[in-house]
N, C-alpha and C positions, 0 to 999 in steps of 0.2 A: 108325541113331543117331549124335546128335552130339552130343559131349561137350564143353561149351566148358571152357578152361583157359587159364590165366594163365600155367603154368610145367612143363613136364614135369619128370618125377622123373628123379634122376642114376641113370645106369645101374646096374641091380643094384638098385636100390632098390625098396621095395613102391609097388604102383601103386594110385591111388584109385580108378580106372575097375575093377581087378581085384578091388578088395575089393567096390566097390559090384554086380558080379556076382555074386559068391559070396552078398552077403546078397539078392539077389534070386533066388537060386536057378537060375541059368543051369547048363546041365548041359557042353553043348561045343558049339562052333562047327561047323557040319556043311560050310561053305563059304560062299566070297562070290559068290552066283550073279553073272552078268554077261549072261545071255542069257534065252532062253524059258523055260527050267525056274525060276528065281526069280520071271520075270512069272506063269507059271501056278501055283505056290504063292501068289500073293498075289490072284489072282483069286477065291478063296473066302475073303475075308478075315472077314465079319461075316454075320451070319444077316441081317440088314437092308440088306446092300447093294444098290444099286441097279444095273440093269443097263446104263443109258445115263445121261449128264451130264445130259440133262435130264431124267430121273425122279429124279436124285438133288436137282436144284434146284425142282422144281415142288412146289406144295402149299406149306401154311404151316410145315414142320418140315424142314429139311435132312437126307438121307439120306446115309450112308457110300457112298463111290463109289471104284474103283481100276481103272485100266486100265493095259496095256504102255506104256512111253515111247516116243514117235515116234523113228524115223531123223532123225539132222542134216540139214538143210536144205543140201546142199552144192549142189544143182542150181537153185538161186535165180539167175535171168540179172540180177545186179547190173549195171549201168553203171559201168564203171571208167574213169577218165580220167587222162591225163597230166598231171602239175600245172604243165608247161610250155606246155600247151595249154588250162588250164583258165582261163576269162574271171573278172573278179572277181565274188563271191556276195554273197548276203544274210547269210547264215551258214556259219561253218565250224566243223565239230564233230570234236573229238579224241578218237575212240574210238569202237567200234561195239558197246558193250555193252547191254544193255537201256535204259539211258536215254539214251544217244546216237541209239539207235535212234527209241526214242518220240519225242524231240524234233525229231528228224530228218522223221519223216514228220508229224507235227503242222505244223510250219513248213512243208513244203514243201505240203502240202494247204492251208494259207492263201494259197498262189500265190506265196511267197519261193523264190529260188534256195539250195539247200543243198549243199554237200559234206562227206563225213564222210570221216576219214582213219584209217586202222586198217590195221597190217601184213598182217591175217588177216581180213577182213570175212566171211568166210563158216568161219571156224572154231569149235570147240567153246569154249562158256563153261563155264568149270571149278567154278564156284561152283554148289551148291544154292540153291534160292530157298523160302522157306514165306512164305504170305500169309493175311491175312483174306480168307474168299472173298468177303464182301459189298465189298470194296476193289476186286479184280478184276471184279467186275459192274459196279462203278460206271464202270469203264472199258472196259467190254465184252470184257474179257480172259478170260471165264470157261471158254472153251473151250480155254485153253490149262493147264487143270490137271489133274495126273495122278492126285492121289488127293486125297479129301475127308473130313476129321473133322468129323462133327456139333457137336462139343463139343470145348472145350479144359482142360486141366486145369494148375493151379499147386501145387507144395507149398512153403509158406513157411517150414515147421518141422516136427521131428520128430514131434509131437503130433497126434492128428485134427484139433484145431482148424487147423491149418497145412493144411490140404487144401482149395482153392478149384476151383471149377468156373467155367467161362467159356460161357455160352451164346451163343457165337459160333464158326460154323464157320472150320474152319482147311483151307488147301489148300497142298499141295507142288506146286510149278511144274512143267509140262512144260517143261522149258528148250527143247528143238527144235522143240516146237509153237509155243513164245513166239516164238522167234527167226524161225522160217519167217514167222508172221503179220507181225511187224515190218519183215522183209525186203521182202516183198510190197507192204506199204503204201509204203515208200519208193520201192520201183520202179516203182509205180502213180503215186505224187506227183512223180516226176522226181529223186529225189536221187539225184546223182552218188557215186561212192567212189574214194579215192585209196589204193592198197595200198602203205601206206608207213608208216613209223613216225614221230610228232612230236618235233621236238628242241626249237624253240624260238617264239618269239612275238615280233612288234615293232611298236609301236603309233603311229601318227601321228593327224593329225587325219582323225576320221571315217572312219579305214581301219585294218585291221589285217592283217598278214601272217603267216602258219603256215610256219615251214621245216620240213622233214622230213630223216629222218637221210640219205637217199637224195640229197640236195642240191636237192629240188623246192622251190617256194613257193606257196603258194595264198592269194588276198588277199580280205578279206571284210570289210563292216560291223561285223560282230560275230562275236567267237570264243567258243565254248562248249567248256570242259575237261570232258569226261565221261569221263577215263581212270582214273578211280576212285581207289583208295587212293595212286596213286603222286603224282597231281595234278601231272602234266608240266608244265604252264604257269603255275599258280599261285603268285605270289611273295607273301610277306606284309611289310608293314612293321614288324611286332613279332615276338616269338617267338608260335610257334604249336603248342602242345602238345596234340592232342585226345585225349581218350579213346578206347579200343581194347579189343576183345575178339578174344582169340584162341578158334579152335576147331579142334576135331578131330574129323572125322566118319568113319563107316565104315557100310556096308550088310553086315548079318549076317544068314545062317540059321543058325538054331539049334533045338533040338530043344524047346524051348517059354521063353516069357517071361512076366512075370507082369501086361503091359499090355493094357487093353482096346483092342481094334483099332479102335473107333469112338471114340475119346480120344486127342486130340494132347497130349501132355505138353511141355508148353511151356516150363515151369521148374520142376525139380526142385534146392530149394537144402538139401535135408537131407543131413546128413552123420553119423548114428549107425552107418554101416557103416563108420566110421572110429575108432570106439572103441578096436578092438585095434591100431590104428597111430597111436601119441600125434605122431610127428614127421609125419605126413602130415595128420593134422589138426590141428595148431599150423600147417601152412603153408597148409592151406585156409581157416581163419581170417583167417589176414593176406591171401590173396588169394583171394576167395570164387570157389567154381565151381559150375555148375549142370548138370544133366544135361537134354538137348532131344532127346526122344526120339518117332520116328515110328514106330507100330506098323503095318507094313503087311499081316501076315497074324499067326497063331499061332505061326508058325515064323519070321517074318523082321520085321527091324526097323533 
C-alpha cells in the first residue's frame, strides 16, 4: 500500500489512514513479510493468475501475474575508472538511477563515449515504481515486471458514479531485474563508471567539466543531470518552485482486505471515512490526499 500524503498528523492526533483502515474492515496486520513467506502468500493471488510472464501477456487480454522479486545485481562487472585517468568523453551522466542508466546505455549503443558518476552504482534503488504495462512493452522492458494487474481503478468521489475503471494493465516494476538489465546493457556498450558523488560543473566552449566530491574531474561534450529530485547540477535563472507529491508506503500482510487482486487501485480520492474526524477531513480538503493500493494477494497489499 502506498498512501500519498502532503502532511503527517501531529503526534497523538487522529490518523486518516487508520480511519480508512477501519472503514475498509481491516482486522489486524499480521506482520510485514520480507522474504519467502510473503512471496509464497502472493503467488496464489487470483484465480486467473498466469503461471509465466509470457502467458500473462499473450493473447488479446492481459492476465494477472505475480512472482518474487529478484535479488539485487551486486555481481554485475561494471568498469570503474579513476577520474584522473578518464579521457574526455561525449557524455557525462550524474546519477546511476533508472534514467541515468537508460540514457547511458542508449547513447553508448549509438557509438558515443559515456561516463556515469554515482557513489554507489551497484546500490539498491529505494523507490518503488509502478508503470503502465504497454509503456514498458514499447521499451522492451516487460521482462522487468514483478506484478501485473489487468486493469486499474480510480475513485473520484464517494458515490457510485465516482468509480472509474481503466482498461489498461498496470505493473509493479521489479527494481533489481530492471537494474540488472540496464547495467548489463551499459557494460556491453562500454559505459564506464566513476564511484563518487557529483559536486559541481563548469562550462566552456564545447566542453564541460564535472567535479566530484572526492576532488576528481571528468570532462565531456555534454552533461546530463540524472540525480533526481536533488538536481545537483541544475541552476535556474529565476525562481523555480515545482509541484511535488509526498508519499508514505508500506507493504502489509493482513487477515483480509477489500480490494480485488486483479485490479490496481490507482487513485482513491474518497474521504467519507473521515466523517467522524472533522479536523482531519478539513485538513484533507485543504491538502487533498489519495490512496494508491497494490493488492498482491487476499492477505497482502
